[in-house]
PDB file of N, CA, C and O in Angstrom:
ATOM      1  N   MET A   1     162.094  84.531  87.644  1.00  0.00           N
ATOM      2  CA  MET A   1     163.157  85.290  87.031  1.00  0.00           C
ATOM      3  C   MET A   1     162.942  85.310  85.519  1.00  0.00           C
ATOM      4  O   MET A   1     162.711  84.272  84.898  1.00  0.00           O
ATOM      5  N   VAL A   2     163.018  86.473  84.956  1.00  0.00           N
ATOM      6  CA  VAL A   2     162.841  86.637  83.512  1.00  0.00           C
ATOM      7  C   VAL A   2     164.190  86.458  82.832  1.00  0.00           C
ATOM      8  O   VAL A   2     165.164  87.124  83.182  1.00  0.00           O
ATOM      9  N   VAL A   3     164.238  85.565  81.867  1.00  0.00           N
ATOM     10  CA  VAL A   3     165.458  85.307  81.100  1.00  0.00           C
ATOM     11  C   VAL A   3     165.382  86.116  79.814  1.00  0.00           C
ATOM     12  O   VAL A   3     164.442  85.977  79.032  1.00  0.00           O
ATOM     13  N   ALA A   4     166.392  86.969  79.603  1.00  0.00           N
ATOM     14  CA  ALA A   4     166.413  87.828  78.421  1.00  0.00           C
ATOM     15  C   ALA A   4     166.824  87.061  77.164  1.00  0.00           C
ATOM     16  O   ALA A   4     166.373  87.375  76.062  1.00  0.00           O
ATOM     17  N   LEU A   5     167.684  86.055  77.339  1.00  0.00           N
ATOM     18  CA  LEU A   5     168.209  85.318  76.189  1.00  0.00           C
ATOM     19  C   LEU A   5     168.617  83.928  76.639  1.00  0.00           C
ATOM     20  O   LEU A   5     169.132  83.746  77.742  1.00  0.00           O
ATOM     21  N   GLU A   6     168.382  82.947  75.776  1.00  0.00           N
ATOM     22  CA  GLU A   6     168.766  81.570  76.076  1.00  0.00           C
ATOM     23  C   GLU A   6     169.657  81.060  74.949  1.00  0.00           C
ATOM     24  O   GLU A   6     169.349  81.235  73.770  1.00  0.00           O
ATOM     25  N   ILE A   7     170.766  80.425  75.328  1.00  0.00           N
ATOM     26  CA  ILE A   7     171.741  79.937  74.362  1.00  0.00           C
ATOM     27  C   ILE A   7     171.932  78.442  74.555  1.00  0.00           C
ATOM     28  O   ILE A   7     172.069  77.969  75.683  1.00  0.00           O
ATOM     29  N   ASP A   8     171.941  77.707  73.467  1.00  0.00           N
ATOM     30  CA  ASP A   8     172.179  76.267  73.485  1.00  0.00           C
ATOM     31  C   ASP A   8     173.623  76.017  73.049  1.00  0.00           C
ATOM     32  O   ASP A   8     173.969  76.204  71.882  1.00  0.00           O
ATOM     33  N   ALA A   9     174.463  75.591  74.000  1.00  0.00           N
ATOM     34  CA  ALA A   9     175.851  75.260  73.690  1.00  0.00           C
ATOM     35  C   ALA A   9     176.094  73.764  73.888  1.00  0.00           C
ATOM     36  O   ALA A   9     177.227  73.340  74.118  1.00  0.00           O
ATOM     37  N   LEU A  10     175.037  72.973  73.799  1.00  0.00           N
ATOM     38  CA  LEU A  10     175.161  71.526  73.956  1.00  0.00           C
ATOM     39  C   LEU A  10     176.009  70.964  72.819  1.00  0.00           C
ATOM     40  O   LEU A  10     175.829  71.325  71.656  1.00  0.00           O
ATOM     41  N   GLY A  11     176.929  70.081  73.170  1.00  0.00           N
ATOM     42  CA  GLY A  11     177.798  69.471  72.174  1.00  0.00           C
ATOM     43  C   GLY A  11     179.043  70.281  71.866  1.00  0.00           C
ATOM     44  O   GLY A  11     179.933  69.797  71.166  1.00  0.00           O
ATOM     45  N   LEU A  12     179.124  71.496  72.370  1.00  0.00           N
ATOM     46  CA  LEU A  12     180.299  72.331  72.124  1.00  0.00           C
ATOM     47  C   LEU A  12     181.316  72.128  73.239  1.00  0.00           C
ATOM     48  O   LEU A  12     180.951  71.958  74.402  1.00  0.00           O
ATOM     49  N   ARG A  13     182.565  72.148  72.883  1.00  0.00           N
ATOM     50  CA  ARG A  13     183.643  71.936  73.850  1.00  0.00           C
ATOM     51  C   ARG A  13     184.388  73.245  74.094  1.00  0.00           C
ATOM     52  O   ARG A  13     184.312  74.194  73.314  1.00  0.00           O
ATOM     53  N   CYS A  14     185.109  73.251  75.208  1.00  0.00           N
ATOM     54  CA  CYS A  14     185.899  74.402  75.651  1.00  0.00           C
ATOM     55  C   CYS A  14     186.765  74.900  74.491  1.00  0.00           C
ATOM     56  O   CYS A  14     187.410  74.090  73.825  1.00  0.00           O
ATOM     57  N   PRO A  15     186.793  76.179  74.239  1.00  0.00           N
ATOM     58  CA  PRO A  15     186.226  77.304  74.976  1.00  0.00           C
ATOM     59  C   PRO A  15     184.893  77.816  74.417  1.00  0.00           C
ATOM     60  O   PRO A  15     184.441  78.896  74.797  1.00  0.00           O
ATOM     61  N   LEU A  16     184.269  77.062  73.533  1.00  0.00           N
ATOM     62  CA  LEU A  16     183.090  77.572  72.826  1.00  0.00           C
ATOM     63  C   LEU A  16     181.912  77.964  73.738  1.00  0.00           C
ATOM     64  O   LEU A  16     181.281  78.985  73.464  1.00  0.00           O
ATOM     65  N   PRO A  17     181.579  77.220  74.797  1.00  0.00           N
ATOM     66  CA  PRO A  17     180.473  77.687  75.644  1.00  0.00           C
ATOM     67  C   PRO A  17     180.722  79.081  76.245  1.00  0.00           C
ATOM     68  O   PRO A  17     179.805  79.899  76.322  1.00  0.00           O
ATOM     69  N   VAL A  18     181.954  79.342  76.667  1.00  0.00           N
ATOM     70  CA  VAL A  18     182.283  80.662  77.215  1.00  0.00           C
ATOM     71  C   VAL A  18     182.222  81.726  76.129  1.00  0.00           C
ATOM     72  O   VAL A  18     181.720  82.824  76.368  1.00  0.00           O
ATOM     73  N   LEU A  19     182.718  81.420  74.956  1.00  0.00           N
ATOM     74  CA  LEU A  19     182.678  82.395  73.862  1.00  0.00           C
ATOM     75  C   LEU A  19     181.238  82.710  73.468  1.00  0.00           C
ATOM     76  O   LEU A  19     180.916  83.862  73.176  1.00  0.00           O
ATOM     77  N   ARG A  20     180.368  81.700  73.457  1.00  0.00           N
ATOM     78  CA  ARG A  20     178.951  81.931  73.159  1.00  0.00           C
ATOM     79  C   ARG A  20     178.311  82.789  74.249  1.00  0.00           C
ATOM     80  O   ARG A  20     177.514  83.680  73.955  1.00  0.00           O
ATOM     81  N   ALA A  21     178.662  82.518  75.508  1.00  0.00           N
ATOM     82  CA  ALA A  21     178.125  83.312  76.622  1.00  0.00           C
ATOM     83  C   ALA A  21     178.562  84.768  76.488  1.00  0.00           C
ATOM     84  O   ALA A  21     177.749  85.677  76.657  1.00  0.00           O
ATOM     85  N   ARG A  22     179.824  84.993  76.190  1.00  0.00           N
ATOM     86  CA  ARG A  22     180.342  86.365  76.049  1.00  0.00           C
ATOM     87  C   ARG A  22     179.593  87.114  74.943  1.00  0.00           C
ATOM     88  O   ARG A  22     179.193  88.264  75.123  1.00  0.00           O
ATOM     89  N   LYS A  23     179.413  86.463  73.821  1.00  0.00           N
ATOM     90  CA  LYS A  23     178.716  87.081  72.686  1.00  0.00           C
ATOM     91  C   LYS A  23     177.253  87.376  73.038  1.00  0.00           C
ATOM     92  O   LYS A  23     176.737  88.443  72.707  1.00  0.00           O
ATOM     93  N   ALA A  24     176.596  86.438  73.703  1.00  0.00           N
ATOM     94  CA  ALA A  24     175.185  86.617  74.074  1.00  0.00           C
ATOM     95  C   ALA A  24     175.021  87.732  75.095  1.00  0.00           C
ATOM     96  O   ALA A  24     174.094  88.534  74.989  1.00  0.00           O
ATOM     97  N   LEU A  25     175.910  87.793  76.084  1.00  0.00           N
ATOM     98  CA  LEU A  25     175.803  88.829  77.116  1.00  0.00           C
ATOM     99  C   LEU A  25     175.986  90.222  76.523  1.00  0.00           C
ATOM    100  O   LEU A  25     175.417  91.192  77.022  1.00  0.00           O
ATOM    101  N   ALA A  26     176.770  90.321  75.471  1.00  0.00           N
ATOM    102  CA  ALA A  26     176.957  91.618  74.815  1.00  0.00           C
ATOM    103  C   ALA A  26     175.681  92.103  74.135  1.00  0.00           C
ATOM    104  O   ALA A  26     175.539  93.293  73.852  1.00  0.00           O
ATOM    105  N   GLN A  27     174.751  91.179  73.871  1.00  0.00           N
ATOM    106  CA  GLN A  27     173.509  91.531  73.176  1.00  0.00           C
ATOM    107  C   GLN A  27     172.386  91.955  74.111  1.00  0.00           C
ATOM    108  O   GLN A  27     171.377  92.496  73.658  1.00  0.00           O
ATOM    109  N   ILE A  28     172.548  91.718  75.411  1.00  0.00           N
ATOM    110  CA  ILE A  28     171.469  92.053  76.332  1.00  0.00           C
ATOM    111  C   ILE A  28     171.863  93.229  77.211  1.00  0.00           C
ATOM    112  O   ILE A  28     173.047  93.524  77.373  1.00  0.00           O
ATOM    113  N   ASP A  29     170.877  93.892  77.771  1.00  0.00           N
ATOM    114  CA  ASP A  29     171.117  95.060  78.616  1.00  0.00           C
ATOM    115  C   ASP A  29     171.734  94.655  79.949  1.00  0.00           C
ATOM    116  O   ASP A  29     171.512  93.541  80.424  1.00  0.00           O
ATOM    117  N   PRO A  30     172.518  95.569  80.563  1.00  0.00           N
ATOM    118  CA  PRO A  30     173.035  95.290  81.904  1.00  0.00           C
ATOM    119  C   PRO A  30     171.879  94.936  82.848  1.00  0.00           C
ATOM    120  O   PRO A  30     170.831  95.582  82.839  1.00  0.00           O
ATOM    121  N   GLY A  31     172.095  93.908  83.653  1.00  0.00           N
ATOM    122  CA  GLY A  31     171.060  93.425  84.552  1.00  0.00           C
ATOM    123  C   GLY A  31     170.214  92.318  83.952  1.00  0.00           C
ATOM    124  O   GLY A  31     169.481  91.637  84.669  1.00  0.00           O
ATOM    125  N   GLY A  32     170.311  92.133  82.641  1.00  0.00           N
ATOM    126  CA  GLY A  32     169.568  91.073  81.981  1.00  0.00           C
ATOM    127  C   GLY A  32     170.162  89.711  82.299  1.00  0.00           C
ATOM    128  O   GLY A  32     171.343  89.598  82.628  1.00  0.00           O
ATOM    129  N   VAL A  33     169.339  88.687  82.199  1.00  0.00           N
ATOM    130  CA  VAL A  33     169.766  87.336  82.567  1.00  0.00           C
ATOM    131  C   VAL A  33     169.876  86.453  81.321  1.00  0.00           C
ATOM    132  O   VAL A  33     168.993  86.430  80.464  1.00  0.00           O
ATOM    133  N   LEU A  34     170.979  85.739  81.261  1.00  0.00           N
ATOM    134  CA  LEU A  34     171.244  84.769  80.203  1.00  0.00           C
ATOM    135  C   LEU A  34     171.110  83.367  80.784  1.00  0.00           C
ATOM    136  O   LEU A  34     171.614  83.096  81.874  1.00  0.00           O
ATOM    137  N   ARG A  35     170.433  82.476  80.063  1.00  0.00           N
ATOM    138  CA  ARG A  35     170.424  81.056  80.402  1.00  0.00           C
ATOM    139  C   ARG A  35     171.238  80.347  79.327  1.00  0.00           C
ATOM    140  O   ARG A  35     170.938  80.446  78.137  1.00  0.00           O
ATOM    141  N   LEU A  36     172.257  79.643  79.756  1.00  0.00           N
ATOM    142  CA  LEU A  36     173.158  78.931  78.853  1.00  0.00           C
ATOM    143  C   LEU A  36     173.081  77.446  79.156  1.00  0.00           C
ATOM    144  O   LEU A  36     173.267  77.034  80.301  1.00  0.00           O
ATOM    145  N   TRP A  37     172.806  76.636  78.134  1.00  0.00           N
ATOM    146  CA  TRP A  37     172.806  75.182  78.260  1.00  0.00           C
ATOM    147  C   TRP A  37     174.138  74.664  77.739  1.00  0.00           C
ATOM    148  O   TRP A  37     174.578  75.064  76.661  1.00  0.00           O
ATOM    149  N   ALA A  38     174.790  73.771  78.498  1.00  0.00           N
ATOM    150  CA  ALA A  38     176.058  73.188  78.074  1.00  0.00           C
ATOM    151  C   ALA A  38     176.185  71.787  78.654  1.00  0.00           C
ATOM    152  O   ALA A  38     175.563  71.455  79.663  1.00  0.00           O
ATOM    153  N   ASP A  39     177.003  70.973  77.996  1.00  0.00           N
ATOM    154  CA  ASP A  39     177.277  69.644  78.529  1.00  0.00           C
ATOM    155  C   ASP A  39     178.771  69.339  78.582  1.00  0.00           C
ATOM    156  O   ASP A  39     179.162  68.202  78.848  1.00  0.00           O
ATOM    157  N   ASP A  40     179.595  70.327  78.334  1.00  0.00           N
ATOM    158  CA  ASP A  40     181.041  70.177  78.464  1.00  0.00           C
ATOM    159  C   ASP A  40     181.400  70.217  79.950  1.00  0.00           C
ATOM    160  O   ASP A  40     181.083  71.199  80.622  1.00  0.00           O
ATOM    161  N   PRO A  41     182.054  69.177  80.483  1.00  0.00           N
ATOM    162  CA  PRO A  41     182.399  69.178  81.906  1.00  0.00           C
ATOM    163  C   PRO A  41     183.253  70.380  82.324  1.00  0.00           C
ATOM    164  O   PRO A  41     183.174  70.823  83.470  1.00  0.00           O
ATOM    165  N   MET A  42     184.052  70.901  81.424  1.00  0.00           N
ATOM    166  CA  MET A  42     184.891  72.060  81.751  1.00  0.00           C
ATOM    167  C   MET A  42     184.068  73.330  81.950  1.00  0.00           C
ATOM    168  O   MET A  42     184.540  74.274  82.583  1.00  0.00           O
ATOM    169  N   ALA A  43     182.864  73.368  81.427  1.00  0.00           N
ATOM    170  CA  ALA A  43     182.017  74.560  81.591  1.00  0.00           C
ATOM    171  C   ALA A  43     181.722  74.826  83.056  1.00  0.00           C
ATOM    172  O   ALA A  43     181.527  75.977  83.445  1.00  0.00           O
ATOM    173  N   MET A  44     181.685  73.770  83.886  1.00  0.00           N
ATOM    174  CA  MET A  44     181.430  73.956  85.314  1.00  0.00           C
ATOM    175  C   MET A  44     182.523  74.777  85.989  1.00  0.00           C
ATOM    176  O   MET A  44     182.288  75.405  87.021  1.00  0.00           O
ATOM    177  N   ILE A  45     183.692  74.769  85.415  1.00  0.00           N
ATOM    178  CA  ILE A  45     184.807  75.585  85.916  1.00  0.00           C
ATOM    179  C   ILE A  45     184.884  76.888  85.147  1.00  0.00           C
ATOM    180  O   ILE A  45     185.033  77.960  85.732  1.00  0.00           O
ATOM    181  N   ASP A  46     184.780  76.788  83.831  1.00  0.00           N
ATOM    182  CA  ASP A  46     185.001  77.947  82.961  1.00  0.00           C
ATOM    183  C   ASP A  46     183.944  79.038  83.095  1.00  0.00           C
ATOM    184  O   ASP A  46     184.285  80.220  83.112  1.00  0.00           O
ATOM    185  N   ILE A  47     182.679  78.670  83.188  1.00  0.00           N
ATOM    186  CA  ILE A  47     181.609  79.681  83.222  1.00  0.00           C
ATOM    187  C   ILE A  47     181.694  80.545  84.483  1.00  0.00           C
ATOM    188  O   ILE A  47     181.676  81.770  84.366  1.00  0.00           O
ATOM    189  N   PRO A  48     181.785  79.959  85.692  1.00  0.00           N
ATOM    190  CA  PRO A  48     181.918  80.819  86.878  1.00  0.00           C
ATOM    191  C   PRO A  48     183.180  81.691  86.840  1.00  0.00           C
ATOM    192  O   PRO A  48     183.153  82.851  87.251  1.00  0.00           O
ATOM    193  N   HIS A  49     184.284  81.119  86.342  1.00  0.00           N
ATOM    194  CA  HIS A  49     185.527  81.894  86.234  1.00  0.00           C
ATOM    195  C   HIS A  49     185.358  83.063  85.274  1.00  0.00           C
ATOM    196  O   HIS A  49     185.773  84.182  85.573  1.00  0.00           O
ATOM    197  N   PHE A  50     184.750  82.804  84.124  1.00  0.00           N
ATOM    198  CA  PHE A  50     184.485  83.868  83.157  1.00  0.00           C
ATOM    199  C   PHE A  50     183.649  84.982  83.794  1.00  0.00           C
ATOM    200  O   PHE A  50     183.942  86.164  83.613  1.00  0.00           O
ATOM    201  N   CYS A  51     182.615  84.603  84.533  1.00  0.00           N
ATOM    202  CA  CYS A  51     181.746  85.607  85.164  1.00  0.00           C
ATOM    203  C   CYS A  51     182.535  86.493  86.127  1.00  0.00           C
ATOM    204  O   CYS A  51     182.399  87.716  86.103  1.00  0.00           O
ATOM    205  N   ARG A  52     183.362  85.873  86.974  1.00  0.00           N
ATOM    206  CA  ARG A  52     184.173  86.655  87.919  1.00  0.00           C
ATOM    207  C   ARG A  52     185.098  87.618  87.185  1.00  0.00           C
ATOM    208  O   ARG A  52     185.200  88.789  87.551  1.00  0.00           O
ATOM    209  N   GLU A  53     185.763  87.128  86.159  1.00  0.00           N
ATOM    210  CA  GLU A  53     186.731  87.948  85.431  1.00  0.00           C
ATOM    211  C   GLU A  53     186.073  89.076  84.631  1.00  0.00           C
ATOM    212  O   GLU A  53     186.643  90.159  84.497  1.00  0.00           O
ATOM    213  N   ALA A  54     184.880  88.821  84.106  1.00  0.00           N
ATOM    214  CA  ALA A  54     184.219  89.800  83.227  1.00  0.00           C
ATOM    215  C   ALA A  54     183.254  90.721  83.974  1.00  0.00           C
ATOM    216  O   ALA A  54     182.715  91.655  83.381  1.00  0.00           O
ATOM    217  N   GLY A  55     183.028  90.473  85.263  1.00  0.00           N
ATOM    218  CA  GLY A  55     182.156  91.348  86.039  1.00  0.00           C
ATOM    219  C   GLY A  55     180.677  91.018  85.938  1.00  0.00           C
ATOM    220  O   GLY A  55     179.830  91.878  86.178  1.00  0.00           O
ATOM    221  N   HIS A  56     180.364  89.783  85.587  1.00  0.00           N
ATOM    222  CA  HIS A  56     178.977  89.341  85.521  1.00  0.00           C
ATOM    223  C   HIS A  56     178.646  88.543  86.781  1.00  0.00           C
ATOM    224  O   HIS A  56     179.542  88.009  87.434  1.00  0.00           O
ATOM    225  N   GLU A  57     177.366  88.463  87.119  1.00  0.00           N
ATOM    226  CA  GLU A  57     176.946  87.712  88.297  1.00  0.00           C
ATOM    227  C   GLU A  57     176.578  86.287  87.902  1.00  0.00           C
ATOM    228  O   GLU A  57     175.673  86.070  87.097  1.00  0.00           O
ATOM    229  N   PHE A  58     177.283  85.328  88.473  1.00  0.00           N
ATOM    230  CA  PHE A  58     176.954  83.922  88.281  1.00  0.00           C
ATOM    231  C   PHE A  58     175.840  83.605  89.274  1.00  0.00           C
ATOM    232  O   PHE A  58     176.085  83.526  90.478  1.00  0.00           O
ATOM    233  N   ILE A  59     174.622  83.424  88.777  1.00  0.00           N
ATOM    234  CA  ILE A  59     173.463  83.239  89.644  1.00  0.00           C
ATOM    235  C   ILE A  59     173.355  81.789  90.098  1.00  0.00           C
ATOM    236  O   ILE A  59     173.236  81.522  91.294  1.00  0.00           O
ATOM    237  N   ALA A  60     173.395  80.858  89.162  1.00  0.00           N
ATOM    238  CA  ALA A  60     173.191  79.455  89.523  1.00  0.00           C
ATOM    239  C   ALA A  60     173.599  78.542  88.389  1.00  0.00           C
ATOM    240  O   ALA A  60     173.714  78.951  87.234  1.00  0.00           O
ATOM    241  N   MET A  61     173.816  77.268  88.764  1.00  0.00           N
ATOM    242  CA  MET A  61     174.022  76.194  87.806  1.00  0.00           C
ATOM    243  C   MET A  61     173.176  75.027  88.293  1.00  0.00           C
ATOM    244  O   MET A  61     173.156  74.715  89.483  1.00  0.00           O
ATOM    245  N   GLU A  62     172.485  74.393  87.372  1.00  0.00           N
ATOM    246  CA  GLU A  62     171.666  73.240  87.718  1.00  0.00           C
ATOM    247  C   GLU A  62     171.872  72.155  86.668  1.00  0.00           C
ATOM    248  O   GLU A  62     171.964  72.444  85.475  1.00  0.00           O
ATOM    249  N   GLU A  63     171.944  70.922  87.114  1.00  0.00           N
ATOM    250  CA  GLU A  63     172.106  69.803  86.179  1.00  0.00           C
ATOM    251  C   GLU A  63     170.765  69.164  85.882  1.00  0.00           C
ATOM    252  O   GLU A  63     169.942  68.955  86.773  1.00  0.00           O
ATOM    253  N   ARG A  64     170.563  68.858  84.603  1.00  0.00           N
ATOM    254  CA  ARG A  64     169.346  68.177  84.146  1.00  0.00           C
ATOM    255  C   ARG A  64     169.695  67.269  82.979  1.00  0.00           C
ATOM    256  O   ARG A  64     170.250  67.719  81.976  1.00  0.00           O
ATOM    257  N   ASP A  65     169.374  66.011  83.111  1.00  0.00           N
ATOM    258  CA  ASP A  65     169.523  65.045  82.013  1.00  0.00           C
ATOM    259  C   ASP A  65     170.909  65.054  81.373  1.00  0.00           C
ATOM    260  O   ASP A  65     171.022  65.039  80.147  1.00  0.00           O
ATOM    261  N   GLY A  66     171.953  65.077  82.179  1.00  0.00           N
ATOM    262  CA  GLY A  66     173.308  65.019  81.657  1.00  0.00           C
ATOM    263  C   GLY A  66     173.849  66.328  81.132  1.00  0.00           C
ATOM    264  O   GLY A  66     174.958  66.367  80.597  1.00  0.00           O
ATOM    265  N   ALA A  67     173.101  67.392  81.270  1.00  0.00           N
ATOM    266  CA  ALA A  67     173.550  68.720  80.840  1.00  0.00           C
ATOM    267  C   ALA A  67     173.388  69.681  82.021  1.00  0.00           C
ATOM    268  O   ALA A  67     172.767  69.353  83.032  1.00  0.00           O
ATOM    269  N   GLN A  68     173.949  70.844  81.868  1.00  0.00           N
ATOM    270  CA  GLN A  68     173.789  71.875  82.894  1.00  0.00           C
ATOM    271  C   GLN A  68     173.217  73.116  82.256  1.00  0.00           C
ATOM    272  O   GLN A  68     173.459  73.404  81.084  1.00  0.00           O
ATOM    273  N   PHE A  69     172.444  73.856  83.056  1.00  0.00           N
ATOM    274  CA  PHE A  69     172.114  75.195  82.606  1.00  0.00           C
ATOM    275  C   PHE A  69     172.652  76.175  83.621  1.00  0.00           C
ATOM    276  O   PHE A  69     172.645  75.933  84.828  1.00  0.00           O
ATOM    277  N   TYR A  70     173.116  77.286  83.093  1.00  0.00           N
ATOM    278  CA  TYR A  70     173.744  78.333  83.874  1.00  0.00           C
ATOM    279  C   TYR A  70     172.916  79.586  83.739  1.00  0.00           C
ATOM    280  O   TYR A  70     172.468  79.926  82.644  1.00  0.00           O
ATOM    281  N   LEU A  71     172.708  80.282  84.854  1.00  0.00           N
ATOM    282  CA  LEU A  71     172.038  81.580  84.844  1.00  0.00           C
ATOM    283  C   LEU A  71     173.086  82.629  85.172  1.00  0.00           C
ATOM    284  O   LEU A  71     173.776  82.548  86.188  1.00  0.00           O
ATOM    285  N   ILE A  72     173.191  83.615  84.292  1.00  0.00           N
ATOM    286  CA  ILE A  72     174.194  84.665  84.412  1.00  0.00           C
ATOM    287  C   ILE A  72     173.514  86.010  84.242  1.00  0.00           C
ATOM    288  O   ILE A  72     172.780  86.227  83.277  1.00  0.00           O
ATOM    289  N   ARG A  73     173.761  86.921  85.189  1.00  0.00           N
ATOM    290  CA  ARG A  73     173.235  88.280  85.074  1.00  0.00           C
ATOM    291  C   ARG A  73     174.343  89.182  84.533  1.00  0.00           C
ATOM    292  O   ARG A  73     175.444  89.230  85.080  1.00  0.00           O
ATOM    293  N   ARG A  74     174.038  89.884  83.467  1.00  0.00           N
ATOM    294  CA  ARG A  74     175.046  90.766  82.878  1.00  0.00           C
ATOM    295  C   ARG A  74     175.388  91.891  83.840  1.00  0.00           C
ATOM    296  O   ARG A  74     174.513  92.535  84.420  1.00  0.00           O
ATOM    297  N   GLY A  75     176.698  92.109  83.992  1.00  0.00           N
ATOM    298  CA  GLY A  75     177.209  93.166  84.871  1.00  0.00           C
ATOM    299  C   GLY A  75     177.223  94.505  84.198  1.00  0.00           C
ATOM    300  O   GLY A  75     177.626  95.497  84.805  1.00  0.00           O
TER     301      GLY A  75
END
């Protein structure tokens, strides 16, 4: 999978990871994929919810070394 943009939101707390995701998704073409790194526990709830509400596809979340990365396809 080709990632169009990668955002580091490590160390940021709610709602900043979602706000960074929203801003980044606006910069890429529809169908493009964003990879977002975050370590805020609330992001596990907030990111999928944001995707549903905004019409983006939540592809996956994976945990690595105490952080998570999220793959989101712009709707």
